[in-house]
C-alpha positions as CSV (number, residue, x, y, z in Angstrom):
1,M,143.5,93.1,94.8
2,V,140.7,91.5,96.5
3,L,142.6,90.5,99.2
4,F,144.4,93.8,99.8
5,I,141.6,95.4,100.3
6,T,140.0,93.0,102.3
7,T,142.9,92.7,104.7
8,Y,143.0,96.9,104.3
9,L,138.9,96.7,105.4
10,I,139.4,94.5,108.5
11,V,143.0,96.1,109.8
12,N,141.2,99.9,109.5
13,I,138.2,98.4,111.2
14,A,140.3,97.1,113.6
15,V,142.5,99.4,114.3
16,C,138.4,101.8,114.5
17,I,137.4,99.5,117.0
18,Y,140.7,99.7,119.1
19,I,139.7,103.6,119.5
20,Q,136.4,103.9,119.4
21,W,134.3,100.9,119.3
22,D,130.6,102.4,119.7
23,V,131.8,105.4,117.1
24,T,133.1,102.3,114.7
25,L,129.6,100.4,115.4
26,V,128.1,103.7,114.1
27,M,129.9,103.6,111.1
28,C,129.5,100.0,110.5
29,S,125.4,99.7,110.8
30,V,125.2,101.4,107.2
31,I,127.2,98.2,106.0
32,P,123.7,96.0,105.2
33,L,121.7,99.1,103.6
34,L,124.6,99.4,101.0
35,I,124.5,95.5,100.6
36,I,121.2,95.7,100.1
37,S,120.8,98.5,97.6
38,R,123.8,97.1,95.7
39,I,122.1,93.7,95.2
40,L,118.2,95.3,94.5
41,F,120.5,97.9,91.7
42,S,122.1,95.0,90.2
43,K,118.7,92.9,89.8
44,W,117.8,96.5,88.0
45,F,120.5,96.5,86.0
46,E,120.0,93.3,84.9
47,K,116.6,93.3,83.6
48,T,117.2,96.3,82.0
49,M,120.0,95.0,80.0
50,D,118.2,91.7,79.5
51,E,115.4,94.3,77.7
52,E,118.1,95.9,75.5
53,M,119.4,92.6,74.4
54,V,115.8,91.7,73.3
55,L,115.9,94.6,71.4
56,Q,119.0,93.7,70.0
57,N,118.1,90.5,68.6
58,K,115.2,92.3,66.8
59,I,116.9,94.9,65.3
60,S,119.2,91.9,64.3
61,N,117.0,89.4,62.8
62,L,114.9,92.4,60.7
63,V,118.2,93.5,59.2
64,N,118.8,89.7,58.2
65,E,115.7,89.4,57.3
66,T,115.7,92.4,55.2
67,F,118.7,91.3,53.6
68,S,118.0,87.9,52.7
69,C,115.0,88.5,51.2
70,I,116.1,91.6,49.5
71,R,114.3,91.3,46.4
72,T,111.0,90.4,48.2
73,V,111.1,94.0,50.0
74,I,111.8,95.4,47.2
75,S,109.0,94.1,45.1
76,F,106.3,94.4,47.1
77,A,107.8,98.0,47.9
78,A,108.1,97.1,51.5
79,Q,111.3,99.8,51.5
80,K,109.8,102.4,53.7
81,Q,108.1,100.2,56.2
82,T,111.2,98.4,57.0
83,I,113.0,101.2,57.6
84,N,110.2,102.5,59.9
85,K,110.6,99.2,61.9
86,F,114.6,99.5,62.4
87,E,114.1,103.1,63.3
88,R,111.1,102.6,66.0
89,L,113.5,99.5,67.4
90,S,116.8,101.1,67.0
91,M,114.9,104.5,68.9
92,E,113.2,102.1,71.4
93,S,116.9,100.8,72.2
94,Y,119.0,103.8,72.4
95,K,116.3,105.6,75.0
96,L,116.7,102.2,77.2
97,T,119.6,102.4,77.3
98,E,120.5,106.3,78.3
99,S,117.6,105.5,80.8
100,R,119.7,103.1,82.0
101,L,122.6,104.8,81.9
102,R,120.9,107.9,83.7
103,S,119.7,105.9,86.5
104,S,122.5,103.8,87.3
105,T,124.5,107.6,87.3
106,V,122.2,109.0,89.9
107,F,121.9,105.6,92.2
108,D,125.7,106.1,92.3
109,S,126.0,109.4,93.4
110,L,122.8,109.4,95.3
111,T,122.5,106.2,97.2
112,Q,126.3,104.7,97.5
113,I,128.3,107.9,97.8
114,L,125.8,109.9,99.7
115,L,125.1,107.7,102.2
116,T,128.3,106.4,103.0
117,E,129.0,109.8,103.8
118,L,125.9,110.5,105.7
119,I,127.0,107.6,108.2
120,F,130.5,108.7,108.4
121,T,129.3,112.2,109.4
122,A,127.0,110.4,111.7
123,A,129.9,108.8,113.2
124,L,131.9,111.4,113.7
125,C,128.7,113.9,115.4
126,Y,128.4,110.9,117.8
127,G,132.1,111.0,118.1
128,I,132.5,114.6,119.0
129,W,129.8,114.2,121.7
130,R,131.5,110.7,122.9
131,V,135.1,112.5,123.4
132,A,134.0,116.1,123.5
133,D,136.1,116.0,127.3
134,Q,138.8,113.3,126.2
135,S,141.5,113.7,123.5
136,P,140.5,114.8,120.2
137,G,143.4,113.3,118.3
138,R,141.4,110.0,118.7
139,L,138.5,111.2,116.9
140,A,141.0,112.5,114.1
141,A,142.4,108.9,114.1
142,V,138.8,107.5,113.5
143,R,137.9,110.1,110.7
144,V,141.2,110.1,109.2
145,F,140.2,105.9,108.8
146,L,136.8,106.7,107.4
147,I,138.5,108.7,105.1
148,C,140.5,105.9,104.0
149,L,137.7,103.5,103.8
150,S,135.7,106.5,101.7
151,V,137.6,106.7,99.3
152,I,138.0,102.3,99.0
153,S,134.8,102.5,98.5
154,L,134.4,104.4,95.6
């Protein structure tokens, strides 16, 4: 699959360069920005996953401690305290997970898709300006390839 997508991408870019090289360069100018934003997002996502794992470990340790020392917990009447601690850790984990998923959705929709479409629209406008007195079929061919690249990026 990776080989197919890579080959498809190279062929599309080669055809776009052949048809209108300067429009293709405008279109490809955003690729480093997309890569950098994806790297930054991945690092943030990894950090939040680590924080969530720490919370899950705390919850697991609390449950193991409680079950292994159930007589001690009952004899000291610490059930309510243990339940409150468990609920607090669970709620913290839930909020962290919800925040991460919400941010992930916003990042994917706004940063990746909108930025990609913005650069494709800019390339289209630049292409219209460049080929205003030439054949509009060339620009239509470039836009078809841009749409294909956009769909592949999703």
